[in-house]
C-alpha positions in Angstrom: 0.0 0.0 0.0 1.5 3.4 -0.9 2.3 5.7 2.0 -0.2 8.4 0.8 -3.2 6.0 0.9 -5.0 6.1 4.2 -7.3 3.4 5.4 -10.1 3.9 7.9 -9.4 2.4 11.3 -11.9 -0.3 12.3 -13.8 0.0 15.6 -11.7 -0.8 18.6 -8.5 -0.2 16.7 -6.0 2.5 17.8 -7.0 5.9 16.3 -10.7 5.0 15.9 -13.3 7.3 17.4 -15.3 5.4 20.1 -18.6 6.4 21.7 -16.7 7.5 24.8 -14.7 9.9 22.7 -17.8 11.2 21.0 -19.5 11.7 24.4 -16.5 13.5 25.8 -16.2 15.8 22.7 -20.0 16.7 23.0 -19.6 17.3 26.7 -16.6 19.6 26.1 -18.3 21.5 23.4 -21.5 21.9 25.5 -19.4 23.1 28.5 -17.5 25.6 26.4 -20.8 27.0 24.9 -22.3 27.4 28.4 -19.2 29.1 29.7 -19.3 31.6 26.9 -22.9 32.4 27.7 -22.7 32.4 31.6 -19.2 33.6 32.5 -20.0 37.3 31.6 -23.1 37.1 33.8 -21.0 35.7 36.7 -18.3 38.3 36.3 -20.8 41.1 36.2 -22.4 39.7 39.4 -19.0 39.6 41.1 -18.4 43.2 40.1 -21.8 44.2 41.5 -20.9 42.6 44.8 -17.5 44.5 44.8 -19.3 47.8 44.3 -21.7 47.0 47.2 -18.8 46.1 49.4 -17.0 49.3 48.5 -20.0 51.4 49.4 -20.4 49.4 52.6 -16.8 50.3 53.5 -17.5 54.0 52.7 -20.6 53.8 55.0 -18.3 53.3 58.0 -17.4 57.0 58.0 -20.2 58.4 55.9 -23.6 58.4 57.7 -25.4 59.8 54.6 -27.3 56.6 53.7 -29.5 58.2 51.1 -26.6 59.8 49.2 -24.5 56.6 49.5 -27.4 54.5 48.1 -28.0 56.9 45.2 -24.3 56.9 44.2 -24.1 53.1 44.6 -27.1 52.6 42.2 -25.5 55.0 39.7 -22.2 53.1 39.9 -24.0 49.8 39.4 -25.9 51.1 36.4 -22.6 52.3 34.8 -20.8 49.0 35.1 -21.8 47.6 31.7 -24.5 47.7 29.0 -26.2 44.5 27.7 -28.6 43.6 24.9 -32.1 42.7 26.1 -35.3 41.7 24.3 -37.7 44.6 24.3 -41.5 44.2 24.5 -41.9 44.4 20.8 -39.3 41.6 20.3 -36.4 43.7 19.1 -33.1 43.8 21.0 -32.1 47.0 22.8 -29.4 47.9 25.3 -29.8 48.7 29.0 -27.6 48.6 32.1 -26.5 45.1 33.1 -27.3 45.8 36.7 -30.4 48.1 36.5 -31.1 48.9 40.1 -33.0 52.0 41.5 -32.7 53.2 45.1 -36.3 52.1 45.9 -35.4 48.5 44.8 -32.5 48.3 47.4 -32.8 47.3 51.0 -30.2 49.5 52.8 -30.5 48.8 56.5 -28.2 49.8 59.3 -28.5 47.9 62.6 -26.8 49.4 65.6 -28.5 47.1 68.1 -26.0 44.3 67.8 -22.6 44.4 69.6 -21.1 45.9 66.5 -23.1 48.0 64.0 -23.9 46.3 60.7 -25.2 47.4 57.3 -27.3 45.0 55.2 -27.6 45.7 51.5 -29.9 43.5 49.5 -31.5 43.6 46.0 -32.4 41.5 43.1 -31.8 42.3 39.4 -32.8 40.5 36.3 -30.6 39.6 33.4 -31.7 38.5 29.9 -29.4 35.8 28.6 -29.1 35.1 24.9 -28.1 31.7 23.7 -26.7 32.5 20.2 -26.8 29.0 18.5 -30.4 28.5 19.5 -31.6 32.1 19.1 -33.3 31.8 22.5 -33.6 34.3 25.4 -33.8 33.4 29.1 -34.5 35.7 32.0 -32.6 35.0 35.2 -32.8 36.8 38.6 -29.5 37.5 40.4 -29.5 38.3 44.1 -27.0 40.4 46.1 -27.5 40.2 49.8 -24.5 41.3 51.9 -24.2 42.2 55.6 -21.2 44.2 56.5 -19.6 45.4 59.7 -19.6 49.2 59.7 -18.1 49.8 63.2 -15.2 52.2 63.4 -12.0 50.2 64.0 -10.5 50.3 67.4 -6.8 50.1 67.0 -6.1 50.0 70.7 -4.2 52.5 72.8 -2.1 55.1 71.0 1.3 56.1 72.1 
């Protein structure tokens, strides 16, 4: 047989594609597809939590809760813009984390031994699955309780 001629390997022979290989390839392709759809959502959710923690840290020295809440919502809305499906079926852009101050629970609790601040809200994300031309709405929740006590560094010299 000339070296340029190739023959097809028979099942069970080295180099043949088995059902296990096919299942693994389909699983890897599915995982890669879902990662490309969901990783941006998870990253944006993480960034939203970072913003909330930042404003929780600022609340330690800034007692203006209404101002802090308004600035936090503006910062959350400015993180990213995403495509969503409008009521008429056409895609449009809106903030990825579209939260208004009236949608946020911003609650200080000074009764405990150390004062805390609880910030909680839900926001919706519309996910687009490109290969299937399908949209899905998911609700993401941020619910953080932070210590807002002034630090006591002990006696000073």
